[in-house]
PDBQT receptor file of N, H, CA, C and O in Angstrom, charges set to zero:
ATOM      1  N   MET A   1     -19.238 -13.015  -4.154  1.00  0.00    +0.000 N 
ATOM      2  CA  MET A   1     -17.920 -13.828  -4.618  1.00  0.00    +0.000 C 
ATOM      3  C   MET A   1     -17.133 -12.422  -4.140  1.00  0.00    +0.000 C 
ATOM      4  O   MET A   1     -17.813 -11.458  -3.786  1.00  0.00    +0.000 OA
ATOM      5  N   LEU A   2     -15.796 -12.360  -4.146  1.00  0.00    +0.000 N 
ATOM      6  H   LEU A   2     -15.244 -13.143  -4.433  1.00  0.00    +0.000 HD
ATOM      7  CA  LEU A   2     -14.776 -11.482  -3.456  1.00  0.00    +0.000 C 
ATOM      8  C   LEU A   2     -14.836 -10.741  -4.849  1.00  0.00    +0.000 C 
ATOM      9  O   LEU A   2     -15.059 -11.263  -5.941  1.00  0.00    +0.000 OA
ATOM     10  N   ALA A   3     -14.565  -9.288  -4.552  1.00  0.00    +0.000 N 
ATOM     11  H   ALA A   3     -14.383  -8.863  -3.665  1.00  0.00    +0.000 HD
ATOM     12  CA  ALA A   3     -14.143  -7.954  -5.493  1.00  0.00    +0.000 C 
ATOM     13  C   ALA A   3     -12.621  -8.149  -5.739  1.00  0.00    +0.000 C 
ATOM     14  O   ALA A   3     -11.909  -8.346  -4.754  1.00  0.00    +0.000 OA
ATOM     15  N   PRO A   4     -11.987  -8.101  -7.166  1.00  0.00    +0.000 N 
ATOM     16  CA  PRO A   4     -11.139  -9.009  -7.646  1.00  0.00    +0.000 C 
ATOM     17  C   PRO A   4      -9.390  -8.012  -6.580  1.00  0.00    +0.000 C 
ATOM     18  O   PRO A   4      -9.292  -6.858  -6.161  1.00  0.00    +0.000 OA
ATOM     19  N   GLY A   5      -8.753  -8.759  -6.555  1.00  0.00    +0.000 N 
ATOM     20  H   GLY A   5      -8.833  -9.696  -6.896  1.00  0.00    +0.000 HD
ATOM     21  CA  GLY A   5      -7.301  -7.821  -5.310  1.00  0.00    +0.000 C 
ATOM     22  C   GLY A   5      -7.955  -7.463  -4.224  1.00  0.00    +0.000 C 
ATOM     23  O   GLY A   5      -7.411  -6.529  -3.636  1.00  0.00    +0.000 OA
ATOM     24  N   THR A   6      -9.022  -7.901  -3.692  1.00  0.00    +0.000 N 
ATOM     25  H   THR A   6      -9.464  -8.660  -4.170  1.00  0.00    +0.000 HD
ATOM     26  CA  THR A   6      -9.783  -8.320  -2.007  1.00  0.00    +0.000 C 
ATOM     27  C   THR A   6      -9.780  -9.819  -1.639  1.00  0.00    +0.000 C 
ATOM     28  O   THR A   6      -9.944 -10.630  -2.551  1.00  0.00    +0.000 OA
ATOM     29  N   ASN A   7      -9.586 -10.299  -0.230  1.00  0.00    +0.000 N 
ATOM     30  H   ASN A   7      -9.452  -9.641   0.511  1.00  0.00    +0.000 HD
ATOM     31  CA  ASN A   7      -9.052 -10.771   0.031  1.00  0.00    +0.000 C 
ATOM     32  C   ASN A   7      -9.556 -11.192   1.380  1.00  0.00    +0.000 C 
ATOM     33  O   ASN A   7      -9.347 -12.380   1.628  1.00  0.00    +0.000 OA
ATOM     34  N   GLN A   8     -10.127 -10.549   2.245  1.00  0.00    +0.000 N 
ATOM     35  H   GLN A   8     -10.297  -9.585   2.043  1.00  0.00    +0.000 HD
ATOM     36  CA  GLN A   8     -11.348 -10.162   3.393  1.00  0.00    +0.000 C 
ATOM     37  C   GLN A   8     -12.526  -9.532   3.339  1.00  0.00    +0.000 C 
ATOM     38  O   GLN A   8     -12.893  -8.494   2.789  1.00  0.00    +0.000 OA
ATOM     39  N   VAL A   9     -13.258 -10.640   4.254  1.00  0.00    +0.000 N 
ATOM     40  H   VAL A   9     -12.960 -11.484   4.701  1.00  0.00    +0.000 HD
ATOM     41  CA  VAL A   9     -15.059 -10.389   4.133  1.00  0.00    +0.000 C 
ATOM     42  C   VAL A   9     -15.392 -10.329   5.692  1.00  0.00    +0.000 C 
ATOM     43  O   VAL A   9     -14.531 -10.953   6.312  1.00  0.00    +0.000 OA
ATOM     44  N   PHE A  10     -16.115  -9.919   6.309  1.00  0.00    +0.000 N 
ATOM     45  H   PHE A  10     -16.814  -9.411   5.804  1.00  0.00    +0.000 HD
ATOM     46  CA  PHE A  10     -16.713  -9.733   7.834  1.00  0.00    +0.000 C 
ATOM     47  C   PHE A  10     -17.981 -10.546   7.169  1.00  0.00    +0.000 C 
ATOM     48  O   PHE A  10     -18.537 -10.327   6.092  1.00  0.00    +0.000 OA
ATOM     49  N   VAL A  11     -18.259 -11.560   8.160  1.00  0.00    +0.000 N 
ATOM     50  H   VAL A  11     -17.807 -11.737   9.034  1.00  0.00    +0.000 HD
ATOM     51  CA  VAL A  11     -19.462 -12.122   8.331  1.00  0.00    +0.000 C 
ATOM     52  C   VAL A  11     -20.840 -11.708   9.513  1.00  0.00    +0.000 C 
ATOM     53  O   VAL A  11     -21.064 -11.521  10.709  1.00  0.00    +0.000 OA
ATOM     54  N   THR A  12     -21.121 -11.721   8.936  1.00  0.00    +0.000 N 
ATOM     55  H   THR A  12     -20.939 -11.872   7.965  1.00  0.00    +0.000 HD
ATOM     56  CA  THR A  12     -22.788 -11.713   9.702  1.00  0.00    +0.000 C 
ATOM     57  C   THR A  12     -23.850 -12.889  10.596  1.00  0.00    +0.000 C 
ATOM     58  O   THR A  12     -24.881 -13.257  10.031  1.00  0.00    +0.000 OA
ATOM     59  N   LEU A  13     -23.612 -13.266  11.580  1.00  0.00    +0.000 N 
ATOM     60  H   LEU A  13     -22.775 -12.967  12.039  1.00  0.00    +0.000 HD
ATOM     61  CA  LEU A  13     -24.929 -13.754  11.763  1.00  0.00    +0.000 C 
ATOM     62  C   LEU A  13     -25.826 -13.071  11.625  1.00  0.00    +0.000 C 
ATOM     63  O   LEU A  13     -25.871 -11.841  11.649  1.00  0.00    +0.000 OA
ATOM     64  N   GLU A  14     -26.879 -14.052  11.416  1.00  0.00    +0.000 N 
ATOM     65  H   GLU A  14     -26.842 -15.051  11.396  1.00  0.00    +0.000 HD
ATOM     66  CA  GLU A  14     -28.277 -12.849  11.436  1.00  0.00    +0.000 C 
ATOM     67  C   GLU A  14     -29.728 -14.042  11.530  1.00  0.00    +0.000 C 
ATOM     68  O   GLU A  14     -30.006 -15.155  11.085  1.00  0.00    +0.000 OA
ATOM     69  N   SER A  15     -30.134 -13.372  12.082  1.00  0.00    +0.000 N 
ATOM     70  H   SER A  15     -29.908 -12.467  12.444  1.00  0.00    +0.000 HD
ATOM     71  CA  SER A  15     -31.937 -14.474  12.774  1.00  0.00    +0.000 C 
ATOM     72  C   SER A  15     -32.724 -13.458  11.905  1.00  0.00    +0.000 C 
ATOM     73  O   SER A  15     -32.227 -12.451  11.401  1.00  0.00    +0.000 OA
ATOM     74  N   SER A  16     -35.016 -14.157  11.709  1.00  0.00    +0.000 N 
ATOM     75  H   SER A  16     -35.419 -14.975  12.119  1.00  0.00    +0.000 HD
ATOM     76  CA  SER A  16     -35.312 -13.581  11.817  1.00  0.00    +0.000 C 
ATOM     77  C   SER A  16     -36.568 -14.475  11.694  1.00  0.00    +0.000 C 
ATOM     78  O   SER A  16     -36.377 -15.474  11.001  1.00  0.00    +0.000 OA
ATOM     79  N   THR A  17     -37.811 -14.341  12.213  1.00  0.00    +0.000 N 
ATOM     80  H   THR A  17     -37.966 -13.530  12.777  1.00  0.00    +0.000 HD
ATOM     81  CA  THR A  17     -38.632 -15.057  12.408  1.00  0.00    +0.000 C 
ATOM     82  C   THR A  17     -39.723 -14.886  11.192  1.00  0.00    +0.000 C 
ATOM     83  O   THR A  17     -40.116 -15.919  10.650  1.00  0.00    +0.000 OA
ATOM     84  N   ASN A  18     -40.045 -14.076  10.908  1.00  0.00    +0.000 N 
ATOM     85  H   ASN A  18     -39.726 -13.237  11.348  1.00  0.00    +0.000 HD
ATOM     86  CA  ASN A  18     -40.445 -14.230   9.065  1.00  0.00    +0.000 C 
ATOM     87  C   ASN A  18     -39.525 -14.186   8.281  1.00  0.00    +0.000 C 
ATOM     88  O   ASN A  18     -38.857 -15.101   8.764  1.00  0.00    +0.000 OA
ATOM     89  N   LEU A  19     -38.798 -13.749   7.214  1.00  0.00    +0.000 N 
ATOM     90  H   LEU A  19     -39.341 -13.007   6.822  1.00  0.00    +0.000 HD
ATOM     91  CA  LEU A  19     -37.397 -14.288   6.655  1.00  0.00    +0.000 C 
ATOM     92  C   LEU A  19     -37.791 -12.346   5.719  1.00  0.00    +0.000 C 
ATOM     93  O   LEU A  19     -37.843 -12.192   4.498  1.00  0.00    +0.000 OA
ATOM     94  N   LEU A  20     -38.035 -10.980   6.991  1.00  0.00    +0.000 N 
ATOM     95  H   LEU A  20     -37.993 -11.105   7.982  1.00  0.00    +0.000 HD
ATOM     96  CA  LEU A  20     -38.414  -9.866   6.428  1.00  0.00    +0.000 C 
ATOM     97  C   LEU A  20     -37.261  -9.221   7.274  1.00  0.00    +0.000 C 
ATOM     98  O   LEU A  20     -36.224  -8.769   6.789  1.00  0.00    +0.000 OA
ATOM     99  N   ASN A  21     -37.541  -9.237   8.422  1.00  0.00    +0.000 N 
ATOM    100  H   ASN A  21     -38.384  -9.604   8.816  1.00  0.00    +0.000 HD
ATOM    101  CA  ASN A  21     -36.987  -8.180   9.256  1.00  0.00    +0.000 C 
ATOM    102  C   ASN A  21     -35.789  -9.122   9.915  1.00  0.00    +0.000 C 
ATOM    103  O   ASN A  21     -36.034  -9.877  10.857  1.00  0.00    +0.000 OA
ATOM    104  N   TRP A  22     -34.275  -8.986   9.241  1.00  0.00    +0.000 N 
ATOM    105  H   TRP A  22     -34.075  -8.373   8.476  1.00  0.00    +0.000 HD
ATOM    106  CA  TRP A  22     -33.332  -9.544   9.231  1.00  0.00    +0.000 C 
ATOM    107  C   TRP A  22     -32.439  -8.526  10.635  1.00  0.00    +0.000 C 
ATOM    108  O   TRP A  22     -32.253  -7.312  10.562  1.00  0.00    +0.000 OA
ATOM    109  N   SER A  23     -31.886  -9.670  12.157  1.00  0.00    +0.000 N 
ATOM    110  H   SER A  23     -32.037 -10.657  12.216  1.00  0.00    +0.000 HD
ATOM    111  CA  SER A  23     -31.506  -8.706  12.535  1.00  0.00    +0.000 C 
ATOM    112  C   SER A  23     -30.437  -9.811  12.956  1.00  0.00    +0.000 C 
ATOM    113  O   SER A  23     -30.476 -11.041  12.923  1.00  0.00    +0.000 OA
ATOM    114  N   ASP A  24     -29.106  -8.556  13.519  1.00  0.00    +0.000 N 
ATOM    115  H   ASP A  24     -29.075  -7.557  13.546  1.00  0.00    +0.000 HD
ATOM    116  CA  ASP A  24     -27.664  -9.739  13.917  1.00  0.00    +0.000 C 
ATOM    117  C   ASP A  24     -28.155 -10.642  15.090  1.00  0.00    +0.000 C 
ATOM    118  O   ASP A  24     -29.240 -10.523  15.659  1.00  0.00    +0.000 OA
ATOM    119  N   ALA A  25     -27.044 -11.703  15.406  1.00  0.00    +0.000 N 
ATOM    120  H   ALA A  25     -26.162 -11.800  14.945  1.00  0.00    +0.000 HD
ATOM    121  CA  ALA A  25     -27.357 -12.935  15.792  1.00  0.00    +0.000 C 
ATOM    122  C   ALA A  25     -26.192 -13.602  16.118  1.00  0.00    +0.000 C 
ATOM    123  O   ALA A  25     -25.265 -13.555  15.310  1.00  0.00    +0.000 OA
ATOM    124  N   THR A  26     -26.006 -14.495  17.624  1.00  0.00    +0.000 N 
ATOM    125  H   THR A  26     -26.759 -14.533  18.281  1.00  0.00    +0.000 HD
ATOM    126  CA  THR A  26     -24.958 -15.066  18.036  1.00  0.00    +0.000 C 
ATOM    127  C   THR A  26     -24.804 -16.066  18.784  1.00  0.00    +0.000 C 
ATOM    128  O   THR A  26     -25.439 -16.259  19.821  1.00  0.00    +0.000 OA
ATOM    129  N   ASN A  27     -24.093 -16.665  18.401  1.00  0.00    +0.000 N 
ATOM    130  H   ASN A  27     -23.578 -16.508  17.559  1.00  0.00    +0.000 HD
ATOM    131  CA  ASN A  27     -24.488 -18.427  18.609  1.00  0.00    +0.000 C 
ATOM    132  C   ASN A  27     -25.550 -18.232  20.802  1.00  0.00    +0.000 C 
ATOM    133  O   ASN A  27     -25.544 -17.542  21.821  1.00  0.00    +0.000 OA
ATOM    134  N   GLY A  28     -26.153 -19.346  20.215  1.00  0.00    +0.000 N 
ATOM    135  H   GLY A  28     -26.158 -19.906  19.387  1.00  0.00    +0.000 HD
ATOM    136  CA  GLY A  28     -26.775 -20.422  21.579  1.00  0.00    +0.000 C 
ATOM    137  C   GLY A  28     -27.844 -19.972  21.342  1.00  0.00    +0.000 C 
ATOM    138  O   GLY A  28     -28.387 -19.344  20.433  1.00  0.00    +0.000 OA
ATOM    139  N   VAL A  29     -28.268 -20.685  23.004  1.00  0.00    +0.000 N 
ATOM    140  H   VAL A  29     -27.826 -21.196  23.742  1.00  0.00    +0.000 HD
ATOM    141  CA  VAL A  29     -30.093 -21.000  22.232  1.00  0.00    +0.000 C 
ATOM    142  C   VAL A  29     -31.362 -20.019  21.798  1.00  0.00    +0.000 C 
ATOM    143  O   VAL A  29     -31.708 -18.968  22.338  1.00  0.00    +0.000 OA
ATOM    144  N   TYR A  30     -31.652 -20.353  21.231  1.00  0.00    +0.000 N 
ATOM    145  H   TYR A  30     -31.371 -21.206  20.793  1.00  0.00    +0.000 HD
ATOM    146  CA  TYR A  30     -33.428 -19.262  20.873  1.00  0.00    +0.000 C 
ATOM    147  C   TYR A  30     -34.426 -19.623  21.065  1.00  0.00    +0.000 C 
ATOM    148  O   TYR A  30     -34.704 -20.686  20.510  1.00  0.00    +0.000 OA
ATOM    149  N   GLY A  31     -35.402 -19.032  21.848  1.00  0.00    +0.000 N 
ATOM    150  H   GLY A  31     -35.176 -18.168  22.299  1.00  0.00    +0.000 HD
ATOM    151  CA  GLY A  31     -36.894 -19.159  21.887  1.00  0.00    +0.000 C 
ATOM    152  C   GLY A  31     -37.182 -20.556  21.864  1.00  0.00    +0.000 C 
ATOM    153  O   GLY A  31     -36.333 -21.419  21.642  1.00  0.00    +0.000 OA
ATOM    154  N   SER A  32     -38.794 -20.839  22.175  1.00  0.00    +0.000 N 
ATOM    155  H   SER A  32     -39.483 -20.138  22.356  1.00  0.00    +0.000 HD
ATOM    156  CA  SER A  32     -39.022 -21.990  21.884  1.00  0.00    +0.000 C 
ATOM    157  C   SER A  32     -39.460 -23.423  20.738  1.00  0.00    +0.000 C 
ATOM    158  O   SER A  32     -39.102 -22.879  19.693  1.00  0.00    +0.000 OA
ATOM    159  N   PRO A  33     -39.663 -23.974  20.561  1.00  0.00    +0.000 N 
ATOM    160  CA  PRO A  33     -39.499 -24.918  19.651  1.00  0.00    +0.000 C 
ATOM    161  C   PRO A  33     -41.241 -24.792  19.081  1.00  0.00    +0.000 C 
ATOM    162  O   PRO A  33     -41.658 -25.769  18.459  1.00  0.00    +0.000 OA
ATOM    163  N   ASP A  34     -41.922 -23.958  19.237  1.00  0.00    +0.000 N 
ATOM    164  H   ASP A  34     -41.583 -23.164  19.742  1.00  0.00    +0.000 HD
ATOM    165  CA  ASP A  34     -43.164 -24.152  19.094  1.00  0.00    +0.000 C 
ATOM    166  C   ASP A  34     -42.989 -22.286  18.117  1.00  0.00    +0.000 C 
ATOM    167  O   ASP A  34     -43.952 -21.831  17.499  1.00  0.00    +0.000 OA
ATOM    168  N   THR A  35     -41.505 -21.457  18.213  1.00  0.00    +0.000 N 
ATOM    169  H   THR A  35     -40.723 -21.826  18.714  1.00  0.00    +0.000 HD
ATOM    170  CA  THR A  35     -41.170 -20.221  16.988  1.00  0.00    +0.000 C 
ATOM    171  C   THR A  35     -40.115 -20.902  16.209  1.00  0.00    +0.000 C 
ATOM    172  O   THR A  35     -39.163 -21.646  16.442  1.00  0.00    +0.000 OA
ATOM    173  N   ALA A  36     -40.922 -20.092  14.731  1.00  0.00    +0.000 N 
ATOM    174  H   ALA A  36     -41.695 -19.487  14.541  1.00  0.00    +0.000 HD
ATOM    175  CA  ALA A  36     -40.275 -20.670  13.679  1.00  0.00    +0.000 C 
ATOM    176  C   ALA A  36     -38.942 -19.439  13.421  1.00  0.00    +0.000 C 
ATOM    177  O   ALA A  36     -39.247 -18.260  13.243  1.00  0.00    +0.000 OA
ATOM    178  N   ARG A  37     -37.680 -19.830  13.430  1.00  0.00    +0.000 N 
ATOM    179  H   ARG A  37     -37.432 -20.788  13.575  1.00  0.00    +0.000 HD
ATOM    180  CA  ARG A  37     -36.408 -19.094  13.423  1.00  0.00    +0.000 C 
ATOM    181  C   ARG A  37     -35.400 -18.771  12.222  1.00  0.00    +0.000 C 
ATOM    182  O   ARG A  37     -34.415 -19.476  12.441  1.00  0.00    +0.000 OA
ATOM    183  N   PHE A  38     -35.206 -18.077  11.129  1.00  0.00    +0.000 N 
ATOM    184  H   PHE A  38     -36.007 -17.505  10.952  1.00  0.00    +0.000 HD
ATOM    185  CA  PHE A  38     -33.910 -18.707  10.556  1.00  0.00    +0.000 C 
ATOM    186  C   PHE A  38     -32.884 -17.820  10.422  1.00  0.00    +0.000 C 
ATOM    187  O   PHE A  38     -32.735 -16.609  10.584  1.00  0.00    +0.000 OA
ATOM    188  N   PHE A  39     -32.215 -18.750  10.081  1.00  0.00    +0.000 N 
ATOM    189  H   PHE A  39     -32.336 -19.733   9.950  1.00  0.00    +0.000 HD
ATOM    190  CA  PHE A  39     -30.626 -17.747   9.810  1.00  0.00    +0.000 C 
ATOM    191  C   PHE A  39     -29.987 -18.295   8.488  1.00  0.00    +0.000 C 
ATOM    192  O   PHE A  39     -29.990 -19.331   7.822  1.00  0.00    +0.000 OA
ATOM    193  N   ARG A  40     -29.410 -16.983   8.466  1.00  0.00    +0.000 N 
ATOM    194  H   ARG A  40     -29.408 -16.142   9.007  1.00  0.00    +0.000 HD
ATOM    195  CA  ARG A  40     -28.644 -16.413   7.782  1.00  0.00    +0.000 C 
ATOM    196  C   ARG A  40     -27.410 -15.995   7.774  1.00  0.00    +0.000 C 
ATOM    197  O   ARG A  40     -27.260 -15.457   8.871  1.00  0.00    +0.000 OA
ATOM    198  N   LEU A  41     -26.017 -15.892   6.928  1.00  0.00    +0.000 N 
ATOM    199  H   LEU A  41     -26.139 -16.329   6.037  1.00  0.00    +0.000 HD
ATOM    200  CA  LEU A  41     -24.715 -15.764   7.551  1.00  0.00    +0.000 C 
ATOM    201  C   LEU A  41     -24.499 -14.655   5.914  1.00  0.00    +0.000 C 
ATOM    202  O   LEU A  41     -24.327 -15.101   4.779  1.00  0.00    +0.000 OA
ATOM    203  N   ARG A  42     -24.593 -13.032   6.361  1.00  0.00    +0.000 N 
ATOM    204  H   ARG A  42     -24.733 -12.670   7.283  1.00  0.00    +0.000 HD
ATOM    205  CA  ARG A  42     -23.955 -11.906   5.101  1.00  0.00    +0.000 C 
ATOM    206  C   ARG A  42     -22.384 -11.696   5.841  1.00  0.00    +0.000 C 
ATOM    207  O   ARG A  42     -21.844 -11.546   6.937  1.00  0.00    +0.000 OA
ATOM    208  N   GLN A  43     -22.092 -11.807   4.345  1.00  0.00    +0.000 N 
ATOM    209  H   GLN A  43     -22.531 -11.929   3.454  1.00  0.00    +0.000 HD
ATOM    210  CA  GLN A  43     -20.631 -11.087   4.294  1.00  0.00    +0.000 C 
ATOM    211  C   GLN A  43     -20.641  -9.049   3.895  1.00  0.00    +0.000 C 
ATOM    212  O   GLN A  43     -21.519  -8.249   3.573  1.00  0.00    +0.000 OA
ATOM    213  N   THR A  44     -19.613  -8.988   4.078  1.00  0.00    +0.000 N 
ATOM    214  H   THR A  44     -18.899  -9.638   4.340  1.00  0.00    +0.000 HD
ATOM    215  CA  THR A  44     -19.140  -7.510   3.484  1.00  0.00    +0.000 C 
ATOM    216  C   THR A  44     -18.198  -8.057   2.983  1.00  0.00    +0.000 C 
ATOM    217  O   THR A  44     -17.837  -9.193   3.289  1.00  0.00    +0.000 OA
ATOM    218  N   THR A  45     -17.607  -7.274   2.061  1.00  0.00    +0.000 N 
ATOM    219  H   THR A  45     -17.900  -6.351   1.812  1.00  0.00    +0.000 HD
ATOM    220  CA  THR A  45     -15.840  -6.887   1.562  1.00  0.00    +0.000 C 
ATOM    221  C   THR A  45     -15.310  -5.881   1.978  1.00  0.00    +0.000 C 
ATOM    222  O   THR A  45     -15.725  -4.819   1.513  1.00  0.00    +0.000 OA
ATOM    223  N   VAL A  46     -14.244  -5.845   2.964  1.00  0.00    +0.000 N 
ATOM    224  H   VAL A  46     -13.907  -6.708   3.341  1.00  0.00    +0.000 HD
ATOM    225  CA  VAL A  46     -13.351  -4.698   3.900  1.00  0.00    +0.000 C 
ATOM    226  C   VAL A  46     -12.464  -4.225   2.722  1.00  0.00    +0.000 C 
ATOM    227  O   VAL A  46     -11.515  -4.670   2.076  1.00  0.00    +0.000 OA
ATOM    228  N   PRO A  47     -12.965  -3.494   2.742  1.00  0.00    +0.000 N 
ATOM    229  CA  PRO A  47     -12.727  -2.120   1.631  1.00  0.00    +0.000 C 
ATOM    230  C   PRO A  47     -10.530  -1.710   2.356  1.00  0.00    +0.000 C 
ATOM    231  O   PRO A  47     -10.117  -1.207   3.401  1.00  0.00    +0.000 OA
ATOM    232  N   SER A  48      -9.888  -2.196   1.275  1.00  0.00    +0.000 N 
ATOM    233  H   SER A  48     -10.224  -2.604   0.426  1.00  0.00    +0.000 HD
ATOM    234  CA  SER A  48      -8.724  -2.194   1.517  1.00  0.00    +0.000 C 
ATOM    235  C   SER A  48      -8.063  -0.825   1.306  1.00  0.00    +0.000 C 
ATOM    236  O   SER A  48      -8.567   0.126   0.708  1.00  0.00    +0.000 OA
ATOM    237  N   GLN A  49      -6.635  -0.880   1.997  1.00  0.00    +0.000 N 
ATOM    238  H   GLN A  49      -6.225  -1.652   2.483  1.00  0.00    +0.000 HD
ATOM    239  CA  GLN A  49      -6.646   0.446   2.958  1.00  0.00    +0.000 C 
ATOM    240  C   GLN A  49      -5.689   0.283   1.747  1.00  0.00    +0.000 C 
ATOM    241  O   GLN A  49      -4.887   1.175   1.469  1.00  0.00    +0.000 OA
TER     242      GLN A  49
């Protein structure tokens, strides 16, 4: 949820194979079909200037 008066967020795509350790990800083809991979979007409010 956005803070009052803030209208910009930075969105990061992250991936994990164990739901504990997350790293930044980009779009593309990942691993083999035998490896479970999870994705999440994380948003960070951009500080107002």
